[in-house]
N, C-alpha and C positions, 0 to 999 in steps of 0.2 A: 516755808512752804513757794512761794513765789520763786525765789532762787532754785530751789532744785526744780519746778517746772521749767524756769529758763535753760536750765543746764540738760534739756532733754534735746532742744536745739543746738547745742554747742558746737555740732558738726557741721551745723549749717551755717553757722556765724562765722565759723573758722574758712569756710568756703566764701564767703563774703568779705571777710577781712582780707583775703589772700587776692580776690578780686581787684579789691580797693587799691591793695599796694602795688599790684601790677601795673596799676594806672601810671604811676608814677614812672618819667623816663630820666635819665641821666641827665643830672643839673651841672652845670659849670659853677664856675666860681661867682658869675652875675647873677646867677638866678637862687644860690645855696641858701640866703636867708629865707625867701619868701617860700621855697620849698620847705625848710624847717618850721617855718609859721604854718602851712597848710596841714604837714603832718601831726603838728603838735594836737592842732585841734581835733584831726581825726582818730588821734590815739588817745583820747582823754577820758577813755570810758564811756562812750556811747553803747547802746544797747542793740542798735541795729535793728530795732523794730522795723521800720520802713521798707527796708530790703527785705527782711524776714515774711513779712507780710506779703511782698511781691513774690516770692518764691513760693508761699503755702498756697497764693491765689493760683499762680501756674501749676503747680502741683494738683490741685482741686480738678482743674478744667481738664488738664492733660492726662491725669492718670500717671506721670512719670516723673522720677526722683532724678533726671539728667538736667540739669539748670542750665545747659550752655548756652541757650537761647535766651532766657532770662536774665541771667547774671550781668551783663553789660547795662542793662536797665535798671536793674536792683541798684546796681552801684554807681550810677549816675543819679539817682534819688537820694542817696548816703552823701555824696558829694554835694548836692544842692543844699539839704539840710544842713550841713554842717558849715556851709557858708552861710547861711540865715543866721545860724548862731553866732557865728564870729560878728557879722554886722550888727544883729541886735545888740549884742554886749557894748557896741561902742559909745563913748559918750554922749553922741549925737542922737542917741536912740535910748537904751535903756539904761545906760550907763552902769553898767555892772562890774565889779571888781573879780567875781567868784562865778566858775562854771565848773559844775560836778566837783567842789570842794577845791578846784585849783585855780591859779591865776588865769583871768580871761586872755583871750590872745593880745589883744592891744595892752595889756599890762607886761607882758613878757616881752613884746616883739616891736611895739609903738603902734601908733593908731594908723600911720601911712601902710605900714608893712600889713596890720590886719585888715585893711580895706582891701590891698593889693591880693592877700591872700584868699579871701572870700572872693574876688573877682577871678581869680585862679581857678577856685575850686568849680565856680559855675563854668567857666570856659570849657574846664576838663570835665565835665560833665556833657557837653556837648560832643567834644573829641571820642569820648568813650562811645557814645550811643552811634553817632554817626560813621565810625571803624566798622560797625556790624553791617552797614547797608551793602558794601562791597561783599558779605559771604553769602548773600540770599541768592539763590538759582530759582527758586519758584515766586512768580508774581505775586502771588497771595500772600506770602512769607512777609515780602518786601513792604506790601502795603500795610500789612498789620507793624509792621517796626515804625512807620513813619506815622502810623496813627497813635502808637505806643507815645512816641516822642513828642507830638503834637500835644497829646494829652499832657504829659509831665510837664513840659515849659508852659502851657497855660495856665494850670495848676500852680506853678510856681512864679508867675507873672503878676500884672498890676490886677488881675481877675481872679486871684488865688492868693497865695501866701504874702506878697509884696503890698495887696493890695488891704488883707488883715492887719500887717504891720502900719500902712496908713491910718486905719481906724485908731490903731493904740495910740499913735503919735496925736491925731488931730481931734480926739473925744475926749481927751484925758479926763476933763472935770467935766464933761457933759455926758458920761458915760450912763448907761443904764442898763437894763436887763436885756432888753432887744438888741440892742446893739453892740453888747458883749457877745451874744449868740452868735451874732453876724460876723463878729470879729473873729470866734471860733472856728467857725466853718471855713472863712479863709484862712487865716493864718497856721492853723494846725489840720483841721481837719482835710482841706485841699490836697496837701502834700499827701497823706495817708491815703486818700482816695486814689490818687494817683499813682502810688505803689501797688495797691491792690488790683486795680482796674487796669493798668499795664500789664501785670502779671495774665489778666484773664485775656487782655485783647492778645499778647504775644502765643498763647495756647490757644487760641482759636474760637473763644468764645462769642456766642451770637448778640447781635445788641441791645435784644431782648434780657439775656443773661448778665450782659454789662451793668444794663441798668440797676439791675437787682443786687449788683456787687458795689455799684455808687452808695446806695441807699443803706447797704450794711457798713460800708466806710465811713460814710457821714455819720453815722451814728457812734460808731466807736471812736470817730475821730473827735467829736464834739465830748464824748463821755470821758476820752483819755485825756483832755485837756483840763476837764473839770477835778478829774481825781490828783492831777498834778497841782491844780489850785490849792487843793484839801492838802495835799503834802506838805505843798511851799510854806502854807501859813502854820502847819503845827512844826517846820522847821526855823521860821524865823514869822513870828507874827507882828514884828515891829515895821517890817518894808512892805512899803505900799503898792500895789499893783492895780491894774485895771483888770480883777477878775470878778466872776459871779460868788465870791465869798465876801463881797461888798452888797449883794443884793438879796441874796439868800440863806439859812441857818444853813448849818452841817447837815443837820437831817433831812432837809429838802435837797439839798444838793446829792446826798447818797440817794436818796429816792431816785432823783432824776438820772444819776447813773445806772440804777438799777432798770429804771424805764428803757432808757437808751438802748442798754444791752440787750433788754428781752425783744426791743424791735429789731436790732440787729440779728438775732438769733432766729427768728422768726422769717427775717429775707433770705437769710442763708441755707435755711431748711427748704426753702420754696425749691430752691436750684437742684437738678437730677444729677448733682455729683457728688463725692466723697468731701464732705466741707468740714468733717470731725475736729481737723487741725485748725482750720480756721475758727471754729466755733471755742474750742479749748483755750486757744491763744487771746482770744478776747476775754475771758474770764479771768486769764491770768492779767491782762493788762490792768482791768478794772479792780482787782483786789490786791493790786501793788499797797503796801504799806499796813496791810492789815494782818 
Protein backbone atom coordinates (compact mmCIF):
# COMPACT_ATOMS: atom_id res chain seq x y z
CA UNK A 1 0.00 0.00 0.00
CA UNK A 2 2.62 2.52 1.06
CA UNK A 3 4.99 1.59 -1.75
CA UNK A 4 2.21 1.97 -4.30
CA UNK A 5 1.37 5.42 -2.95
CA UNK A 6 5.02 6.47 -3.00
CA UNK A 7 5.23 5.36 -6.62
CA UNK A 8 2.70 8.09 -7.40
CA UNK A 9 5.54 10.54 -6.77
CA UNK A 10 8.18 8.70 -8.82
CA UNK A 11 8.47 11.44 -11.46
CA UNK A 12 8.99 14.14 -8.83
CA UNK A 13 11.53 11.97 -7.00
CA UNK A 14 13.41 11.45 -10.27
CA UNK A 15 13.43 15.22 -10.74
CA UNK A 16 14.90 15.61 -7.24
CA UNK A 17 17.53 12.93 -7.84
CA UNK A 18 18.63 14.54 -11.10
CA UNK A 19 18.97 17.88 -9.33
CA UNK A 20 21.05 16.28 -6.57
CA UNK A 21 23.53 14.71 -8.96
CA UNK A 22 23.80 17.85 -11.07
CA UNK A 23 25.18 19.48 -7.93
CA UNK A 24 28.36 17.44 -8.24
CA UNK A 25 31.15 19.06 -10.23
CA UNK A 26 33.97 17.15 -11.89
CA UNK A 27 36.48 15.92 -9.32
CA UNK A 28 40.18 15.50 -9.90
CA UNK A 29 42.19 12.71 -8.32
CA UNK A 30 42.59 14.58 -5.03
CA UNK A 31 38.84 14.88 -4.41
CA UNK A 32 37.85 11.51 -5.83
CA UNK A 33 37.56 9.63 -2.53
CA UNK A 34 35.46 12.23 -0.74
CA UNK A 35 33.15 12.55 -3.76
CA UNK A 36 32.69 8.78 -3.75
CA UNK A 37 31.89 8.92 -0.05
CA UNK A 38 29.34 11.71 -0.52
CA UNK A 39 27.71 9.92 -3.44
CA UNK A 40 27.62 6.62 -1.52
CA UNK A 41 25.37 8.04 1.17
CA UNK A 42 23.25 10.07 -1.24
CA UNK A 43 22.49 6.97 -3.30
CA UNK A 44 21.92 4.52 -0.44
CA UNK A 45 18.14 4.30 -0.64
CA UNK A 46 16.82 7.55 0.80
CA UNK A 47 13.13 8.17 0.15
CA UNK A 48 13.65 11.93 -0.50
CA UNK A 49 10.84 12.72 1.94
CA UNK A 50 12.07 16.22 2.80
CA UNK A 51 12.64 17.57 -0.73
CA UNK A 52 9.39 15.96 -1.85
CA UNK A 53 7.52 17.80 0.91
CA UNK A 54 9.22 21.00 -0.18
CA UNK A 55 8.02 20.60 -3.75
CA UNK A 56 4.49 19.68 -2.65
CA UNK A 57 4.28 22.77 -0.42
CA UNK A 58 5.51 24.93 -3.29
CA UNK A 59 2.95 23.40 -5.64
CA UNK A 60 0.17 23.92 -3.11
CA UNK A 61 0.84 27.66 -2.76
CA UNK A 62 1.87 28.47 -6.33
CA UNK A 63 -0.52 26.13 -8.14
CA UNK A 64 2.36 25.30 -10.49
CA UNK A 65 4.20 22.09 -11.32
CA UNK A 66 7.18 24.04 -12.64
CA UNK A 67 9.60 23.33 -9.78
CA UNK A 68 12.56 25.24 -11.20
CA UNK A 69 12.57 27.85 -8.44
CA UNK A 70 12.21 25.47 -5.49
CA UNK A 71 14.42 22.58 -6.67
CA UNK A 72 17.75 24.09 -5.52
CA UNK A 73 16.38 24.60 -2.00
CA UNK A 74 14.84 21.13 -1.89
CA UNK A 75 18.15 19.70 -3.11
CA UNK A 76 20.07 21.58 -0.43
CA UNK A 77 17.81 20.16 2.27
CA UNK A 78 18.50 16.59 1.11
CA UNK A 79 22.25 17.31 1.10
CA UNK A 80 21.99 18.61 4.68
CA UNK A 81 19.90 15.63 5.76
CA UNK A 82 22.42 13.20 4.25
CA UNK A 83 25.38 14.93 5.92
CA UNK A 84 23.57 14.64 9.26
CA UNK A 85 23.09 10.89 8.80
CA UNK A 86 26.78 10.37 8.00
CA UNK A 87 27.82 12.24 11.14
CA UNK A 88 25.13 10.64 13.34
CA UNK A 89 26.44 7.17 12.45
CA UNK A 90 30.02 7.95 13.54
CA UNK A 91 31.51 6.13 16.56
CA UNK A 92 31.55 9.40 18.52
CA UNK A 93 27.80 9.77 17.97
CA UNK A 94 25.41 6.81 17.52
CA UNK A 95 28.14 4.35 16.51
CA UNK A 96 26.04 2.54 13.91
CA UNK A 97 27.46 -0.03 11.49
CA UNK A 98 24.46 -0.18 9.16
CA UNK A 99 22.24 2.41 7.52
CA UNK A 100 19.31 1.27 5.32
CA UNK A 101 20.75 -2.22 5.28
CA UNK A 102 24.18 -1.11 4.01
CA UNK A 103 27.47 -0.46 5.83
CA UNK A 104 27.58 3.09 7.16
CA UNK A 105 29.82 5.60 5.46
CA UNK A 106 32.67 5.45 7.95
CA UNK A 107 32.72 1.65 7.72
CA UNK A 108 33.35 1.91 3.98
CA UNK A 109 35.54 5.01 3.69
CA UNK A 110 37.03 5.55 7.21
CA UNK A 111 35.97 7.96 9.92
CA UNK A 112 38.10 10.79 8.56
CA UNK A 113 36.63 10.61 5.06
CA UNK A 114 33.10 10.27 6.47
CA UNK A 115 33.55 13.46 8.49
CA UNK A 116 34.86 15.28 5.42
CA UNK A 117 32.04 13.90 3.26
CA UNK A 118 29.50 15.28 5.71
CA UNK A 119 31.29 18.62 5.75
CA UNK A 120 31.37 18.57 1.95
CA UNK A 121 27.63 17.96 1.68
CA UNK A 122 26.86 20.80 4.09
CA UNK A 123 29.06 23.19 2.10
CA UNK A 124 27.54 21.96 -1.15
CA UNK A 125 24.08 22.81 0.16
CA UNK A 126 25.19 26.43 0.61
CA UNK A 127 26.70 26.48 -2.88
CA UNK A 128 23.52 25.10 -4.47
CA UNK A 129 21.29 27.73 -2.87
CA UNK A 130 23.64 30.70 -3.20
CA UNK A 131 24.06 30.08 -6.94
CA UNK A 132 20.36 30.84 -7.30
CA UNK A 133 20.67 34.35 -5.93
CA UNK A 134 22.24 35.67 -9.15
CA UNK A 135 19.26 34.45 -11.17
CA UNK A 136 16.60 36.67 -9.61
CA UNK A 137 15.58 39.86 -11.39
CA UNK A 138 12.73 40.73 -9.03
CA UNK A 139 13.66 42.05 -5.58
CA UNK A 140 10.71 40.28 -3.93
CA UNK A 141 11.87 36.92 -5.31
CA UNK A 142 15.41 37.57 -4.11
CA UNK A 143 14.14 38.43 -0.63
CA UNK A 144 12.13 35.22 -0.51
CA UNK A 145 15.16 33.18 -1.56
CA UNK A 146 17.31 34.75 1.17
CA UNK A 147 14.51 34.18 3.70
CA UNK A 148 14.29 30.50 2.70
CA UNK A 149 18.07 30.05 2.97
CA UNK A 150 18.09 31.60 6.43
CA UNK A 151 15.23 29.36 7.53
CA UNK A 152 16.97 26.22 6.26
CA UNK A 153 20.31 26.98 7.89
CA UNK A 154 18.69 27.96 11.20
CA UNK A 155 16.71 24.70 11.19
CA UNK A 156 19.87 22.67 10.57
CA UNK A 157 21.99 24.52 13.14
CA UNK A 158 22.37 24.59 16.92
CA UNK A 159 18.80 25.85 17.38
CA UNK A 160 17.51 23.02 15.22
CA UNK A 161 18.91 19.70 14.02
CA UNK A 162 22.33 19.99 15.66
CA UNK A 163 20.69 21.06 18.91
CA UNK A 164 18.55 17.92 18.81
CA UNK A 165 21.64 15.76 18.43
CA UNK A 166 23.19 17.54 21.42
CA UNK A 167 20.16 16.55 23.51
CA UNK A 168 20.56 12.96 22.31
CA UNK A 169 24.22 12.95 23.37
CA UNK A 170 23.93 14.86 26.64
CA UNK A 171 20.73 13.44 28.14
CA UNK A 172 21.24 9.76 27.35
CA UNK A 173 20.82 8.45 30.89
CA UNK A 174 18.55 11.29 32.04
CA UNK A 175 16.09 11.17 29.17
CA UNK A 176 12.38 11.51 29.90
CA UNK A 177 9.29 11.95 27.75
CA UNK A 178 9.39 15.76 27.69
CA UNK A 179 13.10 15.90 26.84
CA UNK A 180 12.59 13.23 24.19
CA UNK A 181 9.84 15.24 22.49
CA UNK A 182 12.03 18.35 22.58
CA UNK A 183 14.76 16.30 20.91
CA UNK A 184 12.33 15.19 18.20
CA UNK A 185 11.23 18.78 17.52
CA UNK A 186 14.84 19.77 16.89
CA UNK A 187 16.55 16.68 15.52
CA UNK A 188 13.81 15.56 13.12
CA UNK A 189 10.92 18.01 12.87
CA UNK A 190 13.09 21.13 12.37
CA UNK A 191 14.43 20.06 8.98
CA UNK A 192 11.06 18.69 7.86
CA UNK A 193 9.60 22.06 8.83
CA UNK A 194 12.35 23.84 6.88
CA UNK A 195 11.53 21.74 3.82
CA UNK A 196 7.84 22.58 3.89
CA UNK A 197 8.22 26.22 4.92
CA UNK A 198 10.92 26.95 2.34
CA UNK A 199 8.59 25.64 -0.36
CA UNK A 200 5.85 27.94 0.90
CA UNK A 201 8.22 30.92 1.16
CA UNK A 202 9.57 30.58 -2.38
CA UNK A 203 6.00 30.26 -3.68
CA UNK A 204 5.05 33.55 -2.00
CA UNK A 205 3.03 32.49 1.07
CA UNK A 206 2.17 35.17 3.62
CA UNK A 207 3.61 35.20 7.15
CA UNK A 208 0.27 34.00 8.54
CA UNK A 209 0.17 31.14 6.06
CA UNK A 210 3.77 30.24 6.85
CA UNK A 211 2.85 29.97 10.54
CA UNK A 212 0.15 27.46 9.60
CA UNK A 213 2.60 25.46 7.49
CA UNK A 214 4.99 25.48 10.48
CA UNK A 215 2.39 23.95 12.79
CA UNK A 216 1.49 21.33 10.19
CA UNK A 217 5.15 20.47 9.67
CA UNK A 218 5.94 20.30 13.37
CA UNK A 219 3.12 17.81 13.91
CA UNK A 220 4.07 15.50 11.05
CA UNK A 221 7.77 15.80 11.94
CA UNK A 222 7.22 14.49 15.46
CA UNK A 223 4.75 11.85 14.28
CA UNK A 224 7.19 10.74 11.58
CA UNK A 225 9.92 10.17 14.18
CA UNK A 226 7.60 8.25 16.50
CA UNK A 227 6.63 5.99 13.59
CA UNK A 228 10.34 5.47 12.87
CA UNK A 229 10.89 4.49 16.51
CA UNK A 230 8.15 1.87 16.35
CA UNK A 231 9.54 0.45 13.10
CA UNK A 232 13.09 0.40 14.50
CA UNK A 233 11.92 -1.46 17.61
CA UNK A 234 10.13 -4.04 15.49
CA UNK A 235 13.27 -4.53 13.38
CA UNK A 236 15.74 -4.71 16.29
CA UNK A 237 14.32 -4.84 19.81
CA UNK A 238 17.78 -5.30 21.35
CA UNK A 239 19.33 -2.01 20.24
CA UNK A 240 18.88 0.63 22.92
CA UNK A 241 18.16 4.17 21.77
CA UNK A 242 16.79 7.34 23.32
CA UNK A 243 13.26 7.14 21.92
CA UNK A 244 9.67 7.40 23.08
CA UNK A 245 9.26 3.63 23.03
CA UNK A 246 11.12 3.69 26.36
CA UNK A 247 8.38 5.77 27.97
CA UNK A 248 5.09 4.79 26.32
CA UNK A 249 3.38 1.61 25.13
CA UNK A 250 2.94 0.88 21.45
CA UNK A 251 -0.79 1.65 21.66
CA UNK A 252 -0.09 4.99 23.33
CA UNK A 253 2.43 5.89 20.65
CA UNK A 254 0.05 4.96 17.84
CA UNK A 255 -2.59 7.13 19.48
CA UNK A 256 -0.08 9.98 19.68
CA UNK A 257 0.72 9.60 15.96
CA UNK A 258 -2.98 9.69 15.11
CA UNK A 259 -3.51 12.80 17.24
CA UNK A 260 -0.58 14.63 15.67
CA UNK A 261 -1.68 13.66 12.17
CA UNK A 262 -5.22 14.88 12.87
CA UNK A 263 -3.83 18.18 14.17
CA UNK A 264 -1.67 18.51 11.05
CA UNK A 265 -4.68 17.87 8.80
CA UNK A 266 -6.72 20.44 10.71
CA UNK A 267 -4.03 23.07 10.21
CA UNK A 268 -3.45 22.43 6.53
CA UNK A 269 -7.20 22.37 5.83
CA UNK A 270 -7.48 25.94 7.09
CA UNK A 271 -5.40 27.24 4.17
CA UNK A 272 -7.06 28.59 1.03
CA UNK A 273 -4.99 26.34 -1.23
CA UNK A 274 -5.28 22.87 -2.69
CA UNK A 275 -3.42 20.96 0.02
CA UNK A 276 -4.74 17.52 -0.90
CA UNK A 277 -1.31 16.14 -1.82
CA UNK A 278 0.23 17.32 1.45
CA UNK A 279 -2.65 15.68 3.32
CA UNK A 280 -2.26 12.43 1.41
CA UNK A 281 1.51 12.35 1.81
CA UNK A 282 1.18 12.85 5.57
CA UNK A 283 -1.06 9.77 5.70
CA UNK A 284 1.49 7.77 3.70
CA UNK A 285 4.28 8.70 6.12
CA UNK A 286 2.25 7.83 9.19
CA UNK A 287 1.08 4.46 7.85
CA UNK A 288 4.54 3.15 6.97
CA UNK A 289 4.99 -0.46 8.03
CA UNK A 290 1.28 -1.19 8.39
